[in-house]
C-alpha positions as a printed NumPy array, in Angstrom:
array([[ -14.179,  -52.854,  -60.984],
       [ -14.608,  -52.594,  -57.217],
       [ -17.962,  -52.948,  -55.491],
       [ -17.943,  -49.231,  -54.634],
       [ -17.174,  -48.194,  -58.215],
       [ -19.923,  -50.493,  -59.414],
       [ -22.555,  -48.758,  -57.224],
       [ -21.757,  -45.269,  -58.557],
       [ -24.25 ,  -45.861,  -61.386],
       [ -27.124,  -45.112,  -59.008],
       [ -25.718,  -43.994,  -55.633],
       [ -23.526,  -41.066,  -54.589],
       [ -20.288,  -41.444,  -52.608],
       [ -21.845,  -40.732,  -49.203],
       [ -24.685,  -43.211,  -49.778],
       [ -22.189,  -45.855,  -50.83 ],
       [ -19.921,  -45.197,  -47.827],
       [ -22.918,  -45.472,  -45.471],
       [ -23.933,  -48.752,  -47.084],
       [ -20.436,  -50.236,  -46.979],
       [ -20.055,  -49.199,  -43.328],
       [ -23.288,  -51.015,  -42.478],
       [ -22.137,  -54.116,  -44.364],
       [ -18.881,  -54.088,  -42.403],
       [ -20.694,  -54.471,  -39.079],
       [ -20.124,  -57.794,  -37.348],
       [ -23.708,  -58.629,  -36.458],
       [ -26.348,  -59.403,  -39.044],
       [ -30.036,  -58.768,  -38.318],
       [ -32.526,  -61.487,  -37.458],
       [ -36.303,  -61.768,  -37.527],
       [ -38.935,  -64.362,  -36.713],
       [ -42.343,  -64.869,  -38.339],
       [ -44.915,  -66.528,  -36.102],
       [ -47.067,  -69.419,  -37.242],
       [ -50.193,  -68.103,  -35.576],
       [ -51.966,  -71.457,  -36.003],
       [ -49.513,  -72.83 ,  -33.47 ],
       [ -48.608,  -69.887,  -31.217],
       [ -50.11 ,  -66.478,  -30.45 ],
       [ -48.253,  -63.18 ,  -30.4  ],
       [ -49.097,  -62.81 ,  -26.73 ],
       [ -47.638,  -66.201,  -25.78 ],
       [ -44.495,  -65.569,  -27.796],
       [ -43.939,  -62.147,  -26.238],
       [ -44.223,  -63.614,  -22.737],
       [ -41.539,  -66.162,  -23.562],
       [ -39.211,  -63.68 ,  -25.289],
       [ -39.991,  -60.243,  -23.817],
       [ -37.141,  -58.341,  -25.514],
       [ -38.274,  -58.942,  -29.09 ],
       [ -39.127,  -55.869,  -31.187],
       [ -42.076,  -55.716,  -33.602],
       [ -41.05 ,  -55.819,  -37.254],
       [ -41.54 ,  -52.318,  -38.724],
       [ -43.565,  -53.595,  -41.698],
       [ -44.731,  -57.205,  -41.319],
       [ -47.518,  -58.433,  -39.024],
       [ -46.819,  -61.267,  -36.551],
       [ -43.079,  -60.765,  -37.084],
       [ -40.372,  -59.626,  -34.676],
       [ -36.725,  -58.592,  -34.646],
       [ -34.511,  -60.283,  -32.083],
       [ -30.927,  -60.48 ,  -30.88 ],
       [ -29.533,  -63.93 ,  -31.635],
       [ -27.031,  -63.622,  -28.77 ],
       [ -29.962,  -63.274,  -26.367],
       [ -32.44 ,  -65.667,  -28.003],
       [ -31.021,  -68.445,  -30.175],
       [ -34.432,  -69.247,  -31.642],
       [ -33.061,  -71.717,  -34.18 ],
       [ -32.125,  -74.099,  -31.362],
       [ -35.381,  -73.783,  -29.424],
       [ -37.953,  -76.566,  -29.272],
       [ -40.62 ,  -74.221,  -30.667],
       [ -38.607,  -73.977,  -33.878],
       [ -38.653,  -77.762,  -34.247],
       [ -42.41 ,  -77.76 ,  -33.654],
       [ -43.071,  -75.237,  -36.429],
       [ -44.205,  -72.383,  -34.199],
       [ -42.23 ,  -69.904,  -36.266],
       [ -39.968,  -69.349,  -39.274],
       [ -36.641,  -67.512,  -39.07 ],
       [ -35.942,  -65.075,  -41.888],
       [ -34.019,  -61.955,  -42.807],
       [ -36.129,  -58.877,  -41.89 ],
       [ -35.737,  -57.473,  -45.422],
       [ -36.69 ,  -60.675,  -47.24 ],
       [ -39.717,  -60.928,  -44.97 ],
       [ -41.235,  -57.865,  -46.653],
       [ -41.571,  -59.44 ,  -50.113],
       [ -44.607,  -61.718,  -49.641],
       [ -46.161,  -59.193,  -47.266],
       [ -46.025,  -56.349,  -49.805],
       [ -47.641,  -58.554,  -52.455],
       [ -50.871,  -58.291,  -50.452],
       [ -52.028,  -61.895,  -50.802],
       [ -55.756,  -62.433,  -50.279],
       [ -57.669,  -65.639,  -49.42 ],
       [ -58.684,  -67.944,  -52.307],
       [ -55.975,  -66.719,  -54.669],
       [ -53.792,  -68.913,  -56.86 ],
       [ -50.139,  -68.053,  -56.183],
       [ -46.863,  -69.074,  -57.798],
       [ -43.57 ,  -68.743,  -55.933],
       [ -41.276,  -69.235,  -58.908],
       [ -37.818,  -69.494,  -57.279],
       [ -38.931,  -70.495,  -53.829],
       [ -36.128,  -72.307,  -51.961],
       [ -35.528,  -72.434,  -49.071],
       [ -39.182,  -71.497,  -48.627],
       [ -39.504,  -68.376,  -46.482],
       [ -41.71 ,  -66.498,  -48.926],
       [ -43.76 ,  -69.654,  -49.524],
       [ -44.342,  -70.023,  -45.781],
       [ -45.516,  -66.437,  -45.506],
       [ -47.724,  -66.673,  -48.606],
       [ -49.335,  -69.885,  -47.372],
       [ -50.103,  -68.279,  -44.024],
       [ -51.693,  -65.306,  -45.801],
       [ -53.947,  -67.684,  -47.759],
       [ -55.002,  -69.165,  -44.404],
       [ -55.874,  -72.616,  -45.742],
       [ -57.68 ,  -71.29 ,  -48.829],
       [ -56.58 ,  -70.988,  -52.446],
       [ -53.506,  -72.739,  -53.767],
       [ -49.785,  -72.063,  -53.718],
       [ -47.337,  -73.585,  -56.202],
       [ -43.867,  -73.431,  -54.639],
       [ -41.228,  -74.145,  -57.264],
       [ -37.476,  -74.354,  -57.505],
       [ -35.319,  -75.338,  -60.454],
       [ -33.001,  -77.297,  -58.155],
       [ -34.45 ,  -80.576,  -56.898],
       [ -32.112,  -80.489,  -53.909],
       [ -33.141,  -76.961,  -52.938],
       [ -36.805,  -77.832,  -53.432],
       [ -36.243,  -80.387,  -50.684],
       [ -35.559,  -77.492,  -48.307],
       [ -39.012,  -76.112,  -49.104],
       [ -40.515,  -79.491,  -48.245],
       [ -38.764,  -79.561,  -44.871],
       [ -40.172,  -76.157,  -43.946],
       [ -43.68 ,  -76.914,  -45.249],
       [ -43.775,  -80.113,  -43.188],
       [ -42.356,  -78.467,  -40.063],
       [ -44.905,  -75.646,  -40.113],
       [ -47.798,  -77.952,  -41.024],
       [ -48.842,  -76.152,  -44.214],
       [ -51.562,  -77.798,  -46.279],
       [ -52.331,  -75.701,  -49.365],
       [ -48.864,  -75.947,  -50.937],
       [ -47.757,  -77.954,  -53.97 ],
       [ -43.965,  -78.206,  -54.148],
       [ -42.588,  -78.57 ,  -57.664],
       [ -39.229,  -78.878,  -59.393],
       [ -39.695,  -77.317,  -62.833],
       [ -37.961,  -75.149,  -65.398],
       [ -40.889,  -72.861,  -66.185],
       [ -39.053,  -71.442,  -69.203],
       [ -39.978,  -74.758,  -70.87 ],
       [ -43.612,  -75.088,  -69.728],
       [ -44.73 ,  -71.488,  -69.148],
       [ -47.047,  -71.532,  -72.187],
       [ -49.164,  -74.191,  -70.459],
       [ -49.806,  -71.698,  -67.658],
       [ -50.583,  -68.577,  -69.673],
       [ -52.34 ,  -65.983,  -67.462],
       [ -52.934,  -68.708,  -64.876],
       [ -51.901,  -67.122,  -61.572],
       [ -53.473,  -64.299,  -59.553],
       [ -50.145,  -63.347,  -58.011],
       [ -46.537,  -64.366,  -58.548],
       [ -43.483,  -64.095,  -56.318],
       [ -40.169,  -63.853,  -58.159],
       [ -37.301,  -63.671,  -55.708],
       [ -34.715,  -64.122,  -58.425],
       [ -31.299,  -65.773,  -58.093],
       [ -28.71 ,  -63.001,  -57.912],
       [ -25.097,  -62.051,  -57.223],
       [ -25.912,  -61.793,  -53.51 ],
       [ -24.381,  -58.503,  -52.36 ],
       [ -27.202,  -58.317,  -49.821],
       [ -25.632,  -61.349,  -48.154],
       [ -22.19 ,  -59.78 ,  -47.543],
       [ -22.726,  -59.242,  -43.813],
       [ -24.346,  -62.638,  -43.284],
       [ -21.962,  -64.688,  -45.434],
       [ -18.534,  -63.093,  -45.838],
       [ -17.615,  -65.534,  -48.599],
       [ -20.258,  -63.892,  -50.809],
       [ -18.226,  -60.673,  -50.738],
       [ -15.084,  -62.51 ,  -51.812],
       [ -16.981,  -64.202,  -54.649],
       [ -18.626,  -60.997,  -55.947],
       [ -17.707,  -59.538,  -59.344],
       [ -19.306,  -57.197,  -61.871],
       [ -19.198,  -60.091,  -64.368],
       [ -21.283,  -62.186,  -61.992],
       [ -23.806,  -59.344,  -61.753],
       [ -24.183,  -59.202,  -65.55 ],
       [ -24.541,  -62.976,  -65.803],
       [ -27.399,  -63.008,  -63.313],
       [ -29.026,  -59.95 ,  -64.908],
       [ -29.569,  -61.884,  -68.139],
       [ -31.161,  -64.77 ,  -66.229],
       [ -33.388,  -62.365,  -64.291],
       [ -34.65 ,  -60.632,  -67.434],
       [ -35.842,  -63.949,  -68.832],
       [ -37.391,  -65.001,  -65.525],
       [ -39.406,  -61.816,  -65.107],
       [ -40.779,  -62.084,  -68.666],
       [ -41.744,  -65.711,  -68.039],
       [ -43.461,  -64.78 ,  -64.783],
       [ -45.36 ,  -61.904,  -66.379],
       [ -46.594,  -64.206,  -69.171],
       [ -48.169,  -66.479,  -66.531],
       [ -49.79 ,  -63.6  ,  -64.618],
       [ -53.522,  -62.966,  -65.049],
       [ -54.819,  -59.563,  -66.2  ],
       [ -55.364,  -57.595,  -63.007],
       [ -52.826,  -59.783,  -61.228],
       [ -49.7  ,  -58.675,  -59.368],
       [ -46.076,  -59.738,  -59.65 ],
       [ -43.491,  -58.919,  -57.011],
       [ -39.867,  -58.971,  -58.128],
       [ -37.026,  -59.022,  -55.627],
       [ -33.324,  -59.737,  -55.233],
       [ -30.806,  -59.589,  -52.409],
       [ -28.53 ,  -57.517,  -54.655],
       [ -27.693,  -53.804,  -54.531],
       [ -26.804,  -53.736,  -58.245],
       [ -28.906,  -51.612,  -60.595],
       [ -28.245,  -54.133,  -63.368],
       [ -30.076,  -56.853,  -61.409],
       [ -32.765,  -54.571,  -60.036],
       [ -33.978,  -51.462,  -61.875],
       [ -32.586,  -52.561,  -65.252],
       [ -34.485,  -55.861,  -65.077],
       [ -37.747,  -54.08 ,  -64.252],
       [ -37.121,  -51.513,  -66.99 ],
       [ -36.634,  -54.322,  -69.502],
       [ -40.069,  -55.695,  -68.588],
       [ -41.718,  -52.264,  -68.752],
       [ -40.227,  -51.611,  -72.185],
       [ -41.473,  -54.904,  -73.625],
       [ -44.865,  -55.412,  -71.959],
       [ -47.818,  -53.423,  -70.628],
       [ -46.688,  -53.918,  -67.009],
       [ -47.222,  -51.073,  -64.547],
       [ -45.408,  -50.298,  -61.294],
       [ -47.333,  -50.094,  -58.017],
       [ -45.894,  -47.586,  -55.543],
       [ -44.652,  -49.239,  -52.335],
       [ -42.433,  -46.409,  -51.075],
       [ -41.951,  -46.081,  -47.332],
       [ -39.818,  -43.919,  -45.045],
       [ -37.62 ,  -46.951,  -44.354],
       [ -37.182,  -47.719,  -48.062],
       [ -34.83 ,  -45.965,  -50.489],
       [ -36.387,  -45.262,  -53.865],
       [ -34.725,  -47.032,  -56.778],
       [ -33.252,  -45.134,  -59.68 ],
       [ -36.022,  -43.405,  -61.659],
       [ -38.465,  -44.634,  -58.966],
       [ -38.24 ,  -48.185,  -60.29 ],
       [ -38.93 ,  -50.116,  -57.098],
       [ -37.279,  -49.67 ,  -53.707],
       [ -34.122,  -50.718,  -51.891],
       [ -34.108,  -51.9  ,  -48.292],
       [ -30.579,  -50.823,  -47.395],
       [ -29.008,  -52.101,  -44.143],
       [ -27.953,  -48.569,  -43.159],
       [ -31.622,  -47.462,  -43.288],
       [ -33.732,  -50.601,  -42.794],
       [ -33.028,  -53.153,  -40.004],
       [ -32.168,  -56.032,  -42.329],
       [ -29.444,  -57.405,  -44.58 ],
       [ -30.681,  -55.693,  -47.748],
       [ -33.178,  -56.315,  -50.534],
       [ -34.566,  -54.793,  -53.709],
       [ -38.332,  -55.036,  -54.222],
       [ -40.618,  -53.913,  -57.038],
       [ -44.372,  -54.548,  -57.187],
       [ -45.853,  -54.756,  -60.686],
       [ -49.363,  -55.183,  -62.062],
       [ -50.803,  -56.449,  -65.342],
       [ -53.61 ,  -54.139,  -66.572],
       [ -57.128,  -55.576,  -66.588],
       [ -59.757,  -56.904,  -64.223],
       [ -58.783,  -59.898,  -62.143],
       [ -61.157,  -62.832,  -62.521],
       [ -61.238,  -64.913,  -59.381],
       [ -59.656,  -68.333,  -59.666],
       [ -62.131,  -71.193,  -59.715],
       [ -60.622,  -73.64 ,  -57.27 ],
       [ -62.498,  -76.737,  -56.176],
       [ -62.477,  -76.825,  -52.39 ],
       [ -62.384,  -80.055,  -50.402],
       [ -65.024,  -80.752,  -47.777],
       [ -63.046,  -83.73 ,  -46.525],
       [ -61.248,  -83.135,  -43.225],
       [ -58.844,  -86.024,  -42.685],
       [ -58.654,  -87.424,  -39.195],
       [ -58.416,  -91.18 ,  -39.536],
       [ -58.335,  -93.683,  -42.357],
       [ -61.938,  -94.423,  -43.345],
       [ -62.278,  -95.126,  -47.07 ],
       [ -60.751,  -91.852,  -48.241],
       [ -58.873,  -93.185,  -51.268],
       [ -61.641,  -92.287,  -53.717],
       [ -62.06 ,  -88.753,  -52.401],
       [ -61.33 ,  -86.146,  -55.109],
       [ -58.718,  -84.441,  -52.972],
       [ -56.892,  -87.545,  -51.732],
       [ -54.27 ,  -88.922,  -54.085],
       [ -52.68 ,  -92.364,  -53.829],
       [ -49.097,  -92.889,  -55.019],
       [ -47.924,  -96.399,  -54.308],
       [ -48.913,  -97.036,  -50.696],
       [ -48.836,  -93.348,  -49.774],
       [ -51.821,  -91.02 ,  -49.445],
       [ -51.632,  -87.265,  -50.006],
       [ -54.3  ,  -84.668,  -49.301],
       [ -54.595,  -81.311,  -51.062],
       [ -57.124,  -78.812,  -49.724],
       [ -57.827,  -77.353,  -53.181],
       [ -57.553,  -78.686,  -56.722],
       [ -55.824,  -77.273,  -59.825],
       [ -54.247,  -78.246,  -63.152],
       [ -50.927,  -79.798,  -62.165],
       [ -50.465,  -82.138,  -65.136],
       [ -47.424,  -80.375,  -66.592],
       [ -45.629,  -80.043,  -63.278],
       [ -42.97 ,  -82.248,  -61.732],
       [ -44.498,  -82.547,  -58.276],
       [ -42.413,  -83.283,  -55.189],
       [ -45.23 ,  -82.899,  -52.653],
       [ -48.923,  -82.436,  -53.443],
       [ -50.368,  -81.041,  -50.255],
       [ -50.153,  -83.02 ,  -47.013],
       [ -48.764,  -86.528,  -46.839],
       [ -51.353,  -88.421,  -44.785],
       [ -49.269,  -91.551,  -44.391],
       [ -48.584,  -95.055,  -45.64 ],
       [ -51.298,  -97.696,  -46.069],
       [ -50.616, -100.984,  -44.326],
       [ -53.548, -103.367,  -44.762],
       [ -56.551, -101.422,  -43.513],
       [ -54.465,  -99.128,  -41.339],
       [ -52.977,  -95.756,  -42.249],
       [ -49.591,  -95.232,  -40.608],
       [ -49.766,  -91.486,  -40.155],
       [ -46.999,  -89.283,  -41.539],
       [ -45.211,  -86.53 ,  -39.613],
       [ -46.507,  -83.9  ,  -42.071],
       [ -50.053,  -84.954,  -41.228],
       [ -49.23 ,  -84.672,  -37.525],
       [ -48.041,  -81.071,  -37.891],
       [ -51.013,  -80.159,  -40.117],
       [ -54.066,  -81.363,  -38.16 ],
       [ -55.775,  -79.302,  -35.475],
       [ -57.128,  -82.25 ,  -33.46 ],
       [ -56.976,  -86.032,  -33.166],
       [ -59.102,  -88.675,  -31.437],
       [ -56.326,  -89.616,  -29.017],
       [ -54.163,  -86.736,  -27.74 ],
       [ -51.658,  -86.351,  -24.925],
       [ -49.997,  -83.187,  -23.601],
       [ -46.461,  -83.92 ,  -22.357],
       [ -43.948,  -81.837,  -20.419],
       [ -40.799,  -80.217,  -21.795],
       [ -38.448,  -82.971,  -20.638],
       [ -40.576,  -85.651,  -22.317],
       [ -40.889,  -83.562,  -25.49 ],
       [ -37.106,  -83.145,  -25.694],
       [ -36.611,  -86.88 ,  -25.186],
       [ -39.105,  -87.705,  -27.93 ],
       [ -37.534,  -85.288,  -30.424],
       [ -34.13 ,  -86.866,  -29.735],
       [ -35.552,  -90.25 ,  -30.781],
       [ -36.375,  -91.843,  -27.416],
       [ -39.569,  -93.683,  -26.538],
       [ -41.523,  -92.501,  -23.481],
       [ -42.466,  -94.552,  -20.412],
       [ -45.888,  -92.975,  -20.033],
       [ -49.188,  -94.785,  -19.522],
       [ -51.771,  -93.812,  -22.128],
       [ -54.551,  -95.084,  -24.322],
       [ -53.388,  -97.778,  -26.752],
       [ -52.943,  -97.048,  -30.472],
       [ -51.904,  -93.965,  -32.384],
       [ -51.564,  -90.926,  -30.153],
       [ -50.953,  -87.265,  -30.979],
       [ -48.297,  -85.873,  -28.664],
       [ -48.359,  -82.173,  -27.837],
       [ -46.162,  -79.733,  -25.971],
       [ -47.483,  -76.289,  -24.962],
       [ -50.537,  -77.081,  -27.055],
       [ -48.439,  -77.578,  -30.214],
       [ -48.409,  -80.874,  -32.119],
       [ -45.17 ,  -82.845,  -31.9  ],
       [ -45.905,  -86.105,  -33.717],
       [ -48.297,  -89.042,  -33.936],
       [ -46.636,  -91.797,  -31.915],
       [ -47.953,  -95.261,  -31.055],
       [ -48.672,  -96.526,  -27.558],
       [ -49.036, -100.073,  -26.21 ],
       [ -50.622,  -98.624,  -23.093],
       [ -47.422,  -98.302,  -21.071],
       [ -44.753,  -97.201,  -23.529],
       [ -45.142,  -94.579,  -26.251],
       [ -42.995,  -95.795,  -29.111],
       [ -41.036,  -93.148,  -30.999],
       [ -42.112,  -92.479,  -34.596],
       [ -40.341,  -89.129,  -34.984],
       [ -38.594,  -89.078,  -38.406],
       [ -34.935,  -90.065,  -38.071],
       [ -33.79 ,  -87.169,  -40.266],
       [ -35.392,  -84.706,  -37.814],
       [ -34.12 ,  -86.181,  -34.57 ],
       [ -31.806,  -83.968,  -32.557],
       [ -30.786,  -83.236,  -29.011],
       [ -31.904,  -79.815,  -27.828],
       [ -30.786,  -78.195,  -24.582]])
């Protein structure tokens, strides 16, 4: 069965031809989500004046990669923004995350929806960011560290095994399910070559189990957003219909002029011939009932330097490493990769600050603003011949944290993580 024949179950010939024509275009669409803790919309617009506001998402912009290669800019390395497909960017936004909520991102890697959800929480609540693959969960960690996020617990769990321990536990759940990937055809041509109707059916079975598991863990009154980057009804509407037929779940209307209604109004499609993105299916669901606010213990401790913090409720010691989580929750059943912010390694009575801590904090006792040339040298792994106050020093460029280095008064020794070092033009 060809891809076009496969789509006839919910689209007519003209709609399919329009979609396939859009997928055949050479250039994929690109968007950037600002980390407003590090850079303002106004500052970003001055630097990149030809960006276009995202039609749905706040603090997000469409851009031409040929004009602005934002992935190779120093601001990307400093966590000032996250690059994401414009369609995928709508998922967390449409969930309507509020402060102090307890969120689960069930299939989170590489972390775009986690980043957006964490920003929406604005340092409150708690976000469990999970991926079944330990390797892919490492990609979440890289992005959480780079953007300096503090209310995220990164886990590597098969929730089909432990979901009963988290019955009606989460206020909101993001399920961006693994799929056959037809929404990636324009971005990754090999996905088109690998596509088959058999692959669609295989993923559909996985998705039906995932959405039931997610719904089981959702609180009454809570919301679940289901999404795929597939255009196949079997992975989209049929999965939602399976949940509706077997639970009390209800659909929340998220229709928009830029969205195409799914078959029988089961969710919406963001098609690349209508919406400026690569393509996505999204359906927002609710569990009937009144949502009881999560009781999350909030930390009053604001880490700045190592002064007897080991016994603080929100500071956890693993070996010689200290980790700080802004809010507390039941994590006993989870395989945790990162519990909040890594503060650093204890050496005697000194805490050797970690890079994650450097990207997270808003201020430090000893700070130094450096110029672009010095910032580029530091990120490449070089030490800096700059006179400064002795000891640990927070380096900044354009007001954005780079790293906590160490100075002997005349030379600032490089402590930038080796796995992050790169030469930028």
